[in-house]
C-alpha positions in Angstrom: 0.0 0.0 0.0 1.3 3.4 -0.9 0.3 7.0 -0.1 -1.0 8.8 -3.2 -2.1 12.1 -1.7 -2.5 14.2 1.5 -5.4 16.6 1.6 -5.8 19.5 4.0 -9.2 21.0 4.9 -10.1 23.7 7.4 -13.4 24.2 9.2 -14.7 27.1 11.3 -18.1 27.5 12.9 -19.7 30.2 15.1 -20.6 29.4 18.7 -21.4 31.5 21.8 -18.2 32.9 23.4 -17.1 31.1 26.5 -14.2 31.6 28.8 -12.4 29.9 31.7 -9.7 31.0 34.1 -7.1 32.0 31.6 -8.5 31.7 28.1 -11.4 32.9 25.9 -12.9 30.6 23.3 -14.5 32.1 20.3 -15.4 30.3 17.0 -14.8 26.6 16.8 -11.9 25.7 14.5 -10.7 22.4 13.1 -8.0 21.3 10.7 -8.5 17.9 9.0 -5.9 15.9 7.2 -6.9 13.0 4.9 -4.2 10.6 3.7 -5.2 8.7 0.5 -3.8 5.4 -0.7 -3.6 3.4 -3.9 -5.8 0.7 -2.4 -8.7 3.2 -1.8 -8.3 3.3 2.0 -8.4 6.8 3.4 -7.2 7.8 6.9 -8.4 10.9 8.7 -6.6 12.9 11.3 -7.1 16.3 12.8 -5.8 19.1 15.0 -7.3 22.2 16.5 -10.4 22.0 18.6 -11.7 24.0 21.6 -8.6 26.1 22.2 -7.6 26.5 18.6 -7.4 30.3 18.6 -4.6 30.4 16.0 -5.6 31.2 12.4 -6.5 28.2 10.3 -4.7 29.5 7.3 -1.3 28.6 8.8 -2.0 24.8 8.7 -2.3 23.9 4.9 1.2 25.1 4.0 2.7 22.6 6.5 0.7 19.8 4.8 1.9 21.0 1.4 5.5 20.8 2.7 5.1 17.3 4.0 3.0 15.9 1.1 5.9 15.3 -1.2 7.8 13.5 1.6 4.8 11.3 2.2 3.7 10.3 -1.3 4.9 6.8 -2.2 5.4 5.9 1.5 3.7 2.9 3.1 1.2 4.4 5.6 1.3 1.1 7.6 4.9 2.0 8.6 3.7 4.5 11.2 6.9 4.4 13.2 9.3 5.4 10.4 6.9 8.0 9.1 6.7 9.7 12.5 10.4 9.6 12.9 11.2 10.9 9.4 8.7 13.7 9.5 10.0 14.7 12.9 13.5 14.9 11.4 12.3 16.8 8.4 10.3 19.4 10.3 10.6 23.0 9.2 13.5 23.8 11.5 13.2 27.6 11.3 9.9 27.2 13.1 11.1 24.6 15.6 9.7 21.2 16.5 6.8 22.4 18.6 3.6 24.3 18.1 1.9 24.3 14.7 4.5 22.0 13.2 3.8 19.3 15.8 0.1 19.7 15.5 0.2 18.9 11.8 2.5 16.0 12.3 0.1 14.6 14.9 -2.8 14.9 12.4 -0.8 13.0 9.8 0.2 10.4 12.3 -3.4 9.9 13.4 -4.5 9.5 9.7 -1.9 6.8 9.1 -3.0 4.9 12.2 -6.5 5.2 10.9 -5.5 3.6 7.7 -3.6 0.8 9.5 -6.7 0.0 11.6 -9.0 -0.1 8.6 -6.6 -2.2 6.6 -6.2 -4.8 9.4 -9.8 -4.6 10.6 -8.8 -3.7 14.1 -9.4 -0.6 16.3 -6.5 1.7 16.9 -7.0 1.1 20.6 -6.3 -2.6 20.0 -3.3 -1.9 17.8 -1.8 0.2 20.5 -2.1 -2.6 23.0 -5.2 -1.5 24.8 -6.4 -3.9 27.4 -9.4 -2.2 29.0 -12.9 -2.7 27.7 -14.3 0.1 29.8 -12.7 3.2 31.2 -13.9 5.9 33.6 -14.6 9.2 31.9 -15.5 12.8 32.8 -17.0 15.7 31.0 -15.3 19.1 31.2 -17.7 22.1 31.2 -18.9 24.7 33.7 -17.4 27.4 31.6 -18.1 31.1 32.3 -20.6 32.6 29.8 -22.7 35.7 29.6 -26.0 35.3 31.4 -24.9 31.9 32.9 -25.7 31.8 36.6 -25.7 29.1 39.3 -28.9 27.6 38.1 -27.7 27.2 34.6 -24.4 25.7 35.9 -26.4 23.1 37.9 -28.5 22.2 34.9 -25.4 21.7 32.9 -23.7 19.3 35.3 -26.9 17.4 35.9 -27.3 17.0 32.1 -23.8 15.6 31.9 -24.5 13.1 34.6 -28.0 11.9 33.7 -28.1 12.4 30.0 -24.4 11.9 29.0 -23.8 9.3 31.7 -20.6 10.9 32.9 -19.2 9.5 36.2 -17.4 12.7 36.9 -17.6 16.4 35.9 -15.2 19.3 35.8 -16.0 23.0 36.0 -14.0 26.1 35.6 -12.6 28.4 38.3 -10.2 31.3 38.3 -12.2 34.2 36.7 -10.6 37.3 38.3 -14.0 38.9 38.4 -15.3 36.0 40.6 -12.5 35.6 43.2 -12.4 32.8 45.7 -15.8 33.7 47.2 -17.6 33.8 43.8 -16.0 30.6 42.6 -16.8 28.8 45.8 -20.5 29.6 45.2 -20.2 27.9 41.8 -18.4 24.9 43.4 -21.0 24.6 46.1 -23.8 24.8 43.6 -22.3 22.1 41.4 -21.7 19.8 44.4 -25.3 20.2 45.6 -26.5 19.4 42.1 -24.5 16.2 41.6 -24.4 14.9 45.2 -21.6 13.4 47.1 -21.1 10.3 45.1 -20.1 12.0 41.9 -16.4 13.0 41.4 -16.3 16.8 41.0 -13.1 18.5 39.6 -12.1 22.1 38.9 -9.7 23.6 36.4 -8.3 27.1 36.6 -6.3 26.9 33.3 -3.2 28.8 34.4 -5.2 31.7 36.0 -4.0 31.4 39.6 -0.7 32.2 41.2 0.7 30.1 44.1 -0.8 32.0 47.0 -4.2 32.1 45.3 -4.0 28.4 44.5 -3.4 27.6 48.2 -6.3 29.8 49.2 -8.5 27.9 46.7 -7.2 24.6 47.9 -8.3 25.2 51.5 -11.9 26.0 50.4 -12.1 23.3 47.8 -11.4 20.6 50.4 -14.7 21.4 52.1 -16.5 20.2 49.0 -14.6 17.1 48.3 -13.1 18.4 45.1 
């Protein structure tokens, strides 16, 4: 099997603005990579997502650069592809950031092809042994017009409708402070009860002293 083409597509969609402790999320953005083969099997990979605030136009040129390196390669040889593309990254931009995101999308697409060709899930190919895993749903973002009642409705939906065993909400809004955020934590705990795991995430918004202050209060709610 040989790679015949690598296609880059970008998607953007509007959504209500939300923010957490240290970041604001505007429109949704996604960069999709499709790796095509001479046997008709296609693999799909992606990068971007919730926090993809960088402009989408920067991704396709990276795919254009790597395309010529990939055409003719065996997509099943994921190890050497990952190593070779890593060595051939655009050095002036370094190995991290956008460069690594595009490499990850290509790598995911090749693993997708491997799984389809072998009739096995990627989870199985990677040696996965668990048939069931615990999951949580991250949410509880700050949003205009969203109060404690709306927060409670959200976490209850995640528990009862999405069947999450744990939920995570945001803290760290400088306009809320410890007192304001503890009201949110208290409301979430009252909504989900004591048997559901409740987590919080400040997303880089707190310094050490404030983190310690939060920790003392969070302990009261079994966070």
